[in-house]
C-alpha positions in Angstrom: 45.0 6.8 1.5 43.0 7.8 -1.6 41.3 4.8 -3.7 42.0 4.2 -7.0 39.2 4.6 -9.7 39.3 0.8 -10.3 39.2 0.0 -6.8 36.2 2.7 -6.3 34.4 1.1 -9.3 34.5 -2.5 -7.7 33.1 -0.7 -4.7 29.9 0.3 -6.4 29.8 -2.4 -9.4 31.0 -5.7 -9.4 30.7 -5.3 -13.5 29.8 -3.1 -16.1 28.6 -4.5 -19.6 28.3 -2.8 -22.7 25.2 -3.1 -24.6 23.7 -1.4 -27.8 21.6 0.9 -25.3 23.5 1.6 -22.5 26.3 0.4 -20.3 24.6 -2.0 -17.7 26.0 -1.3 -14.0 25.9 -4.6 -12.0 25.3 -4.9 -8.1 25.9 -7.8 -6.2 25.9 -8.6 -2.4 27.7 -11.8 -1.2 25.3 -14.4 -3.3 22.7 -12.2 -4.4 21.9 -9.9 -7.7 20.7 -6.6 -5.9 20.7 -3.9 -8.7 21.1 -3.4 -12.6 21.5 0.3 -13.4 21.4 1.8 -17.1 24.6 4.0 -17.2 25.3 6.3 -20.2 27.3 4.5 -23.1 30.5 6.3 -22.7 30.9 4.6 -19.3 34.1 2.6 -19.0 33.2 -1.2 -18.9 34.3 -3.4 -16.0 34.9 -7.2 -16.4 33.2 -9.2 -13.5 35.2 -8.8 -10.3 33.0 -12.0 -8.5 31.5 -15.3 -9.9 28.1 -13.8 -9.4 28.9 -10.7 -11.3 30.5 -13.2 -14.1 26.9 -15.4 -14.4 25.1 -12.2 -14.4 27.3 -10.9 -17.3 27.1 -14.2 -18.9 23.0 -14.4 -18.7 22.7 -10.6 -20.3 25.4 -11.4 -23.1 23.1 -14.3 -23.9 19.8 -12.4 -23.7 21.1 -10.0 -26.5 21.7 -12.6 -28.4 18.5 -14.6 -27.8 16.0 -12.4 -26.0 14.1 -15.8 -25.4 16.4 -16.8 -22.8 15.2 -17.5 -19.2 17.0 -15.7 -16.6 18.2 -17.7 -13.5 19.9 -16.1 -11.0 19.7 -15.4 -7.1 17.9 -12.0 -6.9 17.4 -10.3 -3.6 15.5 -6.8 -3.9 13.3 -5.4 -1.2 10.0 -3.7 -2.0 6.5 -3.4 -0.6 4.3 -6.4 -1.0 2.5 -4.8 -3.8 5.8 -4.1 -5.9 6.9 -7.7 -5.4 3.5 -8.8 -6.8 3.7 -6.6 -9.9 7.3 -8.0 -10.2 6.5 -11.5 -10.0 3.6 -10.7 -12.4 6.1 -9.1 -14.8 8.6 -12.0 -14.7 5.5 -14.2 -16.2 5.3 -12.1 -19.5 7.0 -14.0 -22.2 9.6 -12.3 -24.4 8.0 -10.7 -27.2 4.7 -9.9 -25.5 3.7 -7.2 -23.6 0.8 -6.4 -21.0 -0.8 -3.1 -20.0 -0.7 -1.6 -16.6 -4.4 -1.6 -16.7 -4.2 -5.6 -17.1 -2.0 -5.8 -14.1 -4.0 -3.2 -12.1 -7.0 -5.3 -12.9 -5.4 -8.8 -11.7 -3.8 -7.5 -8.5 -6.8 -5.4 -7.4 -4.7 -1.9 -7.6 -4.6 1.2 -10.0 -2.6 1.6 -13.2 -0.4 4.5 -11.5 0.3 1.9 -8.8 1.6 -0.4 -11.0 3.7 2.0 -13.2 5.3 2.9 -9.5 6.0 -0.6 -8.7 7.5 -0.9 -12.4 10.0 2.3 -11.9 10.8 0.7 -8.5 12.2 -2.3 -10.1 15.9 -2.4 -9.5 16.8 -5.3 -11.9 15.6 -4.3 -15.1 15.9 -6.9 -17.8 15.5 -9.6 -15.3 12.4 -8.3 -14.2 11.5 -7.1 -17.7 9.3 -4.1 -16.8 10.0 -2.7 -20.3 7.2 -5.0 -21.2 4.5 -3.2 -19.6 2.9 -0.5 -21.8 0.0 1.8 -21.8 -3.4 0.5 -22.5 -3.4 2.2 -25.7 -0.2 0.5 -26.7 1.7 3.6 -26.1 5.0 2.7 -24.6 4.1 4.9 -21.5 6.5 5.8 -19.0 9.7 3.9 -17.9 12.1 4.9 -15.5 9.7 7.3 -14.4 10.2 9.2 -17.6 8.0 10.0 -20.1 10.5 11.0 -23.2 14.3 10.5 -24.1 16.7 8.2 -23.5 14.7 5.8 -21.2 12.0 5.4 -23.6 14.7 4.8 -26.4 15.8 2.2 -24.3 12.3 0.5 -23.7 11.7 0.6 -27.5 15.2 -1.0 -28.2 14.3 -3.7 -25.9 10.8 -4.6 -27.3 12.3 -4.5 -30.8 14.8 -6.8 -29.9 12.6 -9.3 -28.4 10.1 -8.8 -31.4 12.9 -9.7 -33.7 
């Protein structure tokens, strides 16, 4: 028996939130937020299918209204010890502020490239705001392992939203 498109969407995402820059695909697993993916703007939205997805949806909508909110979500993501250290430091960057890859590298006794790779491996963008990490010269730098196009437009939108 073939699954309906709606049932297939529920298997992949527990909600899809429309934003000005992308549709955010929300994945949850039991009691944990596990992923937020940037999807094309023409992706159909999906109302939350469980309580946690509804809470993630609510907090993301609140961020779109006021980028100064503090996310309070149960997160479960796996990563190396270095990645987790980078992600923890990124969460400490206040909205409207940025830090450079080099600053984190110095703080964590690492390299800017390793910090950038940890940012690229972040499965919870916005909640773990890797868009706040920029190049030492103030340029946006890579985002989502890209150097141009839609990913940098998303990063630019998020930073502009937080500087308002």
